[in-house]
MIKEMAR-81393 format. One record per atom (N, C-alpha, C, O): y, z, x negated; residue in three letters. Coordinates in pm, whole numbers, plus 50000, padded with zeros to 5 digits. Layout:
<sites>
YZXALA...
</sites>
This chain:
<sites>
498965000949926HIS500035000150000HIS501284999349911HIS502154990949933HIS501365007649815PHE502345008149697PHE502194999349610PHE502985001049518PHE501454989949596GLY501204981549490GLY500784987449347GLY500994981449242GLY500224998949355ILE499705006249227ILE498485002949189ILE497585004749271ILE498174997549061LYS496664993949035LYS496525006348924LYS497275009748833LYS495045012548980ALA494805023648920ALA494205018448758ALA493675007648736ALA494425027848672ARG493555024748530ARG492625033848508ARG492005033148402ARG492335043848598GLY491085050648575GLY491165063648672GLY492055065048756GLY490075073048648VAL490135084748733VAL490075098148613VAL489325099348516VAL491215107748664ILE491175120148612ILE490635128948709ILE491325130648810ILE489435135548699SER488795145348776SER489365158648778SER490155163148696SER488835165248891ASN489135180448912ASN488505188648804ASN487535183548747ASN488855199148771SER488265207148665SER488165220548687SER488725226548778SER487275226548584ILE487335243048622ILE487055249148472ILE486635242548377ILE487405263548471ASP486975271048353ASP485725278548398ASP485785288948463ASP484655272948362ALA483425277348398ALA483135292348374ALA482895300648462ALA483185294348242ALA483175309248205ALA484065318248261ALA483665329048304ALA485255314848264ALA486135323748340ALA485825323948481ALA485945335048534ALA485515316148540TYR485145316748690TYR484065325648705TYR484115334348792TYR482895324348612ARG481755334848636ARG482125348148604ARG481615357948657ARG483115348548505ALA483465364248436ALA484215370948550ALA484155383248551ALA484965364348651GLN485675372348748GLN485085376648867GLN485655382948956GLN483655372148863ALA482945374348993ALA482925389849020ALA482835397248922ALA482995395249152SER482955409249182SER481395414149169SER480505406049145SER481205425549183ASP479895432749181ASP479235435149291ASP478365443849302ASP479725425049406ARG479055425449532ARG477695417949532ARG477605407349469ARG476525423549609SER475255417049600SER474945415649774SER474565424349853SER475255402449797PHE475065396649927PHE473535397149954PHE473265398050074PHE472695396849887ARG471305397849895ARG470935412749950ARG470045414850033ARG471645421149901SER471375434649933SER472285438550055SER471835447150131SER473225434250075GLU474075436250205GLU473375430250328GLU473315436050436GLU472845417750300LEU472305411350403LEU470835413250446LEU470335408650549LEU470235420450353ASN468765424250339ASN468005411750338ASN467145409150423ASN468355403650234ILE467585388850218ILE466535390450123ILE465585382750131ILE466555400150023GLY465655401649916GLY465425389749827GLY466365383149783GLY464075386849799ASP464095376149710ASP463755361749798ASP463165352149747ASP464165362149919GLU463805350849992GLU464795338649946GLU465755340649873GLU464485327649992LEU465435316649946LEU466925318750018LEU467025321750137LEU467935317049940MET469245319949973MET470175307849968MET470525304249855MET470575301550065LEU471485288850048LEU472805295850101LEU472905304850184LEU473785289050029ALA475175290650066ALA476275280150095ALA476335269850028ALA477055282750187PHE478205273750215PHE479465280750212PHE479595291550271PHE480445275050146THR481895280850143THR482705270950179THR482605259650133THR483645275150273GLY484845264550326GLY485015267350469GLY484485277050524GLY485885257250539ARG486415257650664ARG485215253650757ARG484455244250732ARG485155260650853PHE484245257850974PHE484715247751069PHE485045250151185PHE484745233751001ILE485455224051073ILE484375213351083ILE483475212850999ILE484465203851194PRO483345191651200PRO483325185251054PRO482215183851002PRO484455181450984GLU484365173850863GLU483415179650755GLU482935172250669GLU483165193250760LYS482495201050662LYS480965198650697LYS480175203450616LYS480585193550778GLY479265193750836GLY478505206750894GLY477305209750886GLY479625213850956ILE479175227251004ILE477825226351128ILE477025235551150ILE477845214051193ALA476685210951295ALA475535208351232ALA474445212451270ALA475765199851112THR474425196651026THR473565208850972THR472345209250963THR474615219850934LEU473965230250865LEU473295240350977LEU472415248050939LEU473715240351108VAL473205248851214VAL471955239951228VAL470895245151195VAL471925228951266ASP470545219951302ASP469685220251193ASP468495218451221ASP469985222251059MET469055221850959MET468375236550966MET467165237450945MET469145247750994MET468515260050976MET467715262951116MET466745270551114MET468125257051231ARG467245255951362ARG465915250951331ARG464885255351381ARG466015240151231ARG464585234151200ARG463725241751106ARG462515239451094ARG464425251451035LEU463835257850925LEU463455274050975LEU462995282750900LEU463725275451102GLN463385289151177GLN462015292351138GLN461165283651117GLN461795305651128GLY460305310651068GLY459965309650927GLY458985315250879GLY460775302750865GLU460535298850715GLU461305310550626GLU462235316350681GLU461005313450514ARG461865322650430ARG463045317250369ARG463225316350248ARG463845313650460VAL465135306250419VAL466535314150492VAL466555316250614VAL467355316950428HIS468525322550483HIS469825312950435HIS469905307150326HIS470675312750526LEU471875304050501LEU473245315650510LEU473535321450614LEU473925317150391VAL475275325250394VAL476275314950405VAL476385304750337VAL477045319450512MET478335310350547MET479585318050515MET479795328150583MET480455314850419ALA481715322250401ALA482855313450423ALA483105303050363ALA483565319350522GLY484765308750575GLY484965313250702GLY484355322750750GLY485825306450760ASP486265305750899ASP486725292950949ASP486775282750880ASP487095293651079GLY487505280951131GLY487235277451305GLY486595285551372GLY487615268351350PRO487465266251489PRO485965264651526PRO485695267551642PRO484985260751451LEU483425260151489LEU482705273651453LEU481485274451439LEU483455282651443ARG482855296751410ARG481895301351539ARG480765306151526ARG482525298951659GLY481835304651785GLY480615293651793GLY479565298451838GLY480575279351755MET479545272651790MET478335280551692MET477255284251737MET478695282051578VAL477585288051479VAL477075300251538VAL475865302051543VAL478055310651592GLU477615323351644GLU476755320651786GLU475845328251820GLU477095310351855ASP476475307751979ASP474875301751939ASP473955302852020ASP474715296251822ALA473355292551802ALA472445302251792ALA471265300151819ALA472985316551746SER471995327351756SER470725324851667SER469565325851707SER471105321651547ILE469865316951452ILE470085331151362ILE471195333151312ILE469095339951347ASP469085351751273ASP469185347751117ASP469815355351044ASP468695338251074ALA468785334950931ALA470175329450900ALA470405327050781ALA470955327550973ILE472545323450934ILE473265335650932ILE473145342951031ILE473995339250836HIS474645351850808HIS476275347050763HIS476535340850660HIS477125351050852MET478505346850831MET479165360050784MET479095371150838MET479885355950663VAL480425369250587VAL481915367650610VAL482615376050554VAL482465359150674GLY483915356250682GLY484495350650537GLY483845347650436GLY485935350150559ARG486715345750456ARG486585355950319ARG486725368050337ARG486365351550202LEU486025357750081LEU487025354549998LEU487645344150016LEU487355363549889ASP488335357949779ASP487625353549663ASP486415355849662ASP488105348149574SER487365340549463SER486485348649388SER485495343249340SER486685361649370PRO485605369249307PRO484495372349371PRO483445372649307PRO484505375249502ASP483295374049601ASP482625362649626ASP481415363149651ASP483245351849624ILE482765338749616ILE481915335149500ILE480845329149510ILE482405338749401ALA481735335949260ALA480335343749265ALA479275338449232ALA480475357649312ALA479285366449335ALA478255360049418ALA477105358749377ALA478655356049533LEU477955347949622LEU477065335849559LEU475855334149576LEU477955328049483LEU477205315149428LEU476135321049322LEU474975316949309LEU476785331849245LEU475775336649115LEU474375341149196LEU473315340149135LEU474375345349310GLU473225349649374GLU472445339649442GLU471235341349460GLU473155327649487SER472325319149569SER471535309549484SER471735307149365SER470565304049565ASP469575295749517ASP470095281549521ASP469725273749433ASP470975277449623LEU471275262749638LEU472575264449739LEU472675272849829LEU473525254349700PHE474785253449764PHE474765242149859PHE474545230749818PHE475025245050006CYS474895232150088CYS476095229550133CYS476835238250177CYS476455213850123LEU477825209650154LEU477465195850224LEU477425185750154LEU477175194950364PRO476965182350443PRO478345175050496PRO478485171350613PRO479295173350396THR480665169950436THR480705156950446THR480015149650375THR481545152650535ARG481665138050577ARG482605130650465ARG482415119350420ARG483735140350430SER484515131050331SER485115144050228SER485505154750275SER485095141250108GLU485685149550014GLU486225142549884GLU485685132149848GLU487105146949825GLY487585143649683GLY486625150349592GLY485495152649636GLY486955154049461PHE486095159649387PHE486105176249432PHE487045183749408PHE485075179449490SER485095191349545SER485025203349445SER484245204449351SER486035212449486THR486305224149394THR484955233149404THR484405238449307THR484545233749530SER483425242349585SER482075236849494SER481195244449454SER482105223449471LEU480835219749378LEU480985223049243LEU479975225549176LEU482275223549185LEU482365226849060LEU482135240749033LEU481575244548930LEU482655250349147GLU482265264749152GLU480895268449137GLU480445276949061GLU480185260349227ALA478565261049228ALA478225258649097ALA477745267849031ALA478425246449040ALA478075242948907ALA478215253048803ALA477355256148720ALA479465258048817ALA479805268748712ALA479005279348712ALA478705283348599ALA478505285848812CYS477485294548862CYS476025291248821CYS475145299848835CYS475815281748783GLY474445275148775GLY473545273448917GLY472325274648922GLY474325270649017THR473875270149161THR473675253249174THR474705246449178THR472665248049178PRO472425235949215PRO473055231849369PRO473165239749463PRO473355220449369SER473955217549533SER473095206849609SER472405198349553SER473215208049722LEU472535196349826LEU473925193149897LEU474525201749962LEU474385180649882VAL475565174449908VAL475285161149972VAL474245155049948VAL476185156650051THR476295142350085THR477115135149961THR477885140049880THR476655121849978ASP477285113149861ASP478605111349900ASP478865102349980ASP479625119649847VAL481015118549878VAL481695123149746VAL481095130149666VAL483055118749725GLY483705123249640GLY483035121849497GLY482395111749467GLY483215133249405GLY482645132049282GLY481125138049256GLY480635142249151GLY480515136849396ALA479275141849411ALA478115135849292ALA477265142849238ALA478305123149271ARG477345117249183ARG477725118449026ARG476925117648933ARG479045120549017GLU479655123848880GLU479135135648828GLU478815136948710GLU479015146048931LEU478585159448867LEU477235161548858LEU476705168448772LEU476475153448978MET474955152748962MET474425137848942MET474145131349042MET474285133048831PRO473935118348825PRO472485115948866PRO472145104448895PRO471555126748870ASP470335125048921ASP469795136148952ASP470475146148931ASP468435137649012GLU467885149549074GLU467515160548980GLU466885170549018GLU467945158548845SER467545170248762SER468755180148756SER468715190448689SER469895175848834TYR470985184948861TYR471325188448978TYR472255196448987TYR470675183649102GLY470815185749223GLY470715175349338GLY470335164149303GLY470955176949447PHE470435166349545PHE471765159349615PHE472575166249677PHE471895148549604VAL472985140049689VAL472355130549775VAL471735121049728VAL472445132549898MET472065127050031MET472855117650082MET474025121150098MET472515103850120GLN472965093950171GLN474065095850289GLN475105089450303GLN473555106550370LYS474405110350480LYS473965122250534LYS472805126050518LYS474965129850612ALA474675144950668ALA473785144850779ALA474155146350896ALA472325142650732ASP471135142650829ASP470505155950818ASP469995159150711ASP470495164050921ALA469805176550937ALA468365177550876ALA468035185750790ALA467525167750934GLY466095166850896GLY466065165750757GLY465405173950693GLY466835154450685ALA466625152250528ALA466945164150458ALA466255168350365ALA468145170650508PHE468615182750444PHE467395194850450PHE467055201050349PHE466855197050574ALA465975205850601ALA464385201250507ALA463615209750463ALA464205187650496ASP463095186350412ASP463325189150266ASP462345192850200ASP464665187650199VAL464635191550071VAL464685206550055VAL464145211349956VAL465215213550132VAL464915228850136VAL463655232850155VAL463375243550102VAL462815227450213ARG461285230550237ARG460735226350105ARG460035234950051ARG460885215750045SER460515212249917SER460895223949815SER460085226149725SER461905230449819ILE462245241149746ILE461485253149765ILE460965259849676ILE461475255249890ALA460765267549927ALA459375268149902ALA458845279249889ALA458675257249892CYS457315252249852CYS457175253349695CYS456035252449651CYS458235255249606GLY458165257449489GLY458075242949411GLY457795243249291GLY458255232449464ASP458505219049411ASP459585213549349ASP459755201549326ASP460515225049317ARG461935221149249ARG462115233449154ARG462015244949195ARG462375230549035ASP462665240648934ASP464215243048932ASP464925237748846ASP464735251549032LEU466115253549051LEU466785259948917LEU467905256448880LEU466035269348849PRO466575276048737PRO467285265448625PRO468415266348578PRO466335255748597THR466425247148488THR467535236748537THR468245231048454THR467645234348671MET468665225448720MET470115232048718MET471195226348700MET469885245648742GLY471075251748728GLY471705253048599GLY472925252148592GLY470975255348491ASP471225255348355ASP471925240048317ASP472875238048242ASP471205231048386ARG471935216148343ARG473185215448389ARG474075210048324ARG473395221848524CYS474725220648597CYS475885226548503CYS476925220648476CYS475545238148460ILE476475245248386ILE476785239148258ILE477955239248220ILE475845233648187ASP476105223948055ASP476845213348091ASP477715210248010ASP476755205748205ARG477585194348242ARG478815197748290ARG479685189248269ARG479175207648349VAL480505211448395VAL481325217148279VAL482545215448271VAL480595223948192GLU481335229248072GLU481755218147980GLU482885218247931GLU480825207847952GLN481015198047861GLN482045185947923GLN482875179947854GLN481845184148043GLN482655171548096GLN483725175048194GLN484585166848225GLN483685188148246TYR484595188648354TYR485335202048325TYR485855207248423TYR485445207748217SER486395217748171SER487835212548171SER488065200548160SER488885222548183TRP490325217848172TRP490315210148028TRP490655198448013TRP489935217647941LYS489935210047791LYS489545195347778LYS490225186847721LYS488415193547834SER487745180447845SER488555170147926SER488725158747882SER488945173548021VAL489695165648127VAL491165162648071VAL491725151748078VAL491675174248015ALA493245170947948ALA492855161747829ALA493675152947801ALA491765162447758GLN491725153347642GLN491615138547699GLN492265129447648GLN490875136747794ARG490605123547882ARG491885117247908ARG492085105547875ARG492835124847968LEU494245121948005LEU494805117347902LEU495225105747900LEU494915126347791LEU495875121547656LEU495365108147603LEU496135099747557LEU493985106147612GLU493375092847552GLU493895081947646GLU494325071847590GLU493945082247783VAL494485071347860VAL495905069947831VAL496345058447823VAL496625079147815ILE498145079247789ILE498325070447658ILE499105060947652ILE497555074647557ASP497595068847413ASP497145053147437ASP497765043747389ASP496215051947501ASP495945037347544ASP496925029147622ASP496895016947602ASP497755033847706GLN498665025947748GLN500035025547663GLN500905017247692GLN500205034547560ARG501315033047482ARG500695024847367ARG501455022947272ARG499495019847357GLY498955012947247GLY498795017247124GLY498825009947026GLY498595031647123VAL498485039747021VAL497165039646939VAL497025047146842VAL
</sites>
């Protein structure tokens, strides 16, 4: 519209070590009596664009299995989640950054069936905490998770497909700790503020002909 031709992309960034270090000492597993069962997490607004209906449908399909979903946030679809009356969905309200970090550090998988996203800060936060993600193919998802050794990028927000991935994890078919370690390495090496600032300087120098 403005006649601007892009020369590249400068991505979102995070100080992964600092983000982990500021985590609170809350234990959501203890507070919610989840124990060692599979714990999924969602953080964000309860709005249609974030795939809230997909998460509820996914958990409906997983009822009776040892899977819990902790949802941090608030929004207009909160009532819809409450009306679903699924015991394995735990809503913990809006959390500050230290509590979100604590939640992600305890979670096995971060779920984000969003319709539209830039380079989601939530994905970077999950990766910084060593938590693999299950996300739709939007924004920077494939840049952060180039293959299934890092996480799961789905073509669309399909509750059945999301539930199938979670079942495979619950059955022990996926090595989430190793995936989490790879996420930490990738976000620290390629999506730190330092590395992204360096790429920006290289673009500037290239435009100047340096």
